[in-house]
N, C-alpha and C positions, 0 to 999 in steps of 0.2 A: 742283754744276755749274751754270754760268750757262745760262739759257734761250737757245736758238738764236734769232737774229734772223730774222724773216720776210723773205724776199726781196721787192724791189719788184715783181717779176713776179707773185708770189702776191697781194700787196696789190692790184695793179691788177686781177687776175682776179676777186678777191672784190668789188671796188668797182664793178663794171660796173652802170650804171643802166639799167634795162629799160623805164622809162616816164617820161613828162614829170613834172616836179615840180609839185605843187599850189601850192607857194609861188610858183614862176615864173608859173603860170597866174593866180593870184590877184593878183599885182602889177599886172596890166593894169587891174584895177578901181581900184586905188589911183591909178594914173596918170590914169585917166578921171575919177575923182571928186575928186581933190585934186592934180592934176598939178603945179600951180605953187606950192603951199603948201610951206613949209619942212618937210622930212622928216628930214633928217640935219644935226645940228650938229656941227661939227668945230672947236672953238675953238683947238686947238693948231695947226691949219692955217689958221685965220682963214677958214673956209669954211662956207657954209650951202648944202646941196644940196636941190633939189626932187625929187619923184618923177620928173618928166619928165627932169631932168638925169641921174639915176641910170639911168633907162631908156635914154636915148640912149647913155650910156657903156657900158651892158651890151650894147646892140646892136652898138656898135663893137668891143667886145672879142670878142663872138661871131663877128663877121665875121673878126677877126684869127685866132681859133682855127681857123676853117674854112680860111682861107688857108694856115695852117700845116699843114693836113692832119690836125688833131686830130679823132678820131672815137671811137666806142664802143670801150672797151678802153684808152684813154689816160687818164692821170691828170695833173691839174694840181697841181704842187707849188708852193705860194705862200709866199714868205717876205716878204710885204709889211708885216707888222706891223699894228698897229691904225691904219689910215689910212682916210680918207673913201672911197677907191676900192674898198675891200674888199667892201662890199655889192654893187657893180656887178659885180665879178669873180665873186662867188658866183652872182649872178643869171644872168650870161652862161653860166657853167659849167652851171648847172641847166637852162637853156634848150637847151644843146647836149648834155645827157645825160652830162656829164663830171664825175666826182667831183673834189673839191678836198681836198688834204691840206695844211693849214697847217703850216709849220715855223718854228722860231725863226730869226730873222735871223742869229744867230751860228752856225748849223749849217754846218760846213765842207762845201764842194761835194763833196769826196771821200766824205764820209759819206752824202750823198744818192745817190751813184752806186753804192753797194755793195749 
């Protein structure tokens, strides 16, 4: 018999983050010490991102999460793929205490909602 799939509600319940992330906390030192230095190279996007740029993007995403009413118990399902914005998305989620579940871009929406 095939193993039963775990419901999204159970995944969300297990994924609740109870404290801030050390990664998110430590990133402030990177911004302070090397804020304008190149930190992320994305040649396929023809982009070079600094820590300050990633930090600003992460803050904007965190504000958007809050404006959407996302809070503890919610799960961010990301089908972004390997893009330069992904580290900022993860950083924003960590700052907000929201777990991120990356999914393949080809995953049908119906499958995500079951």
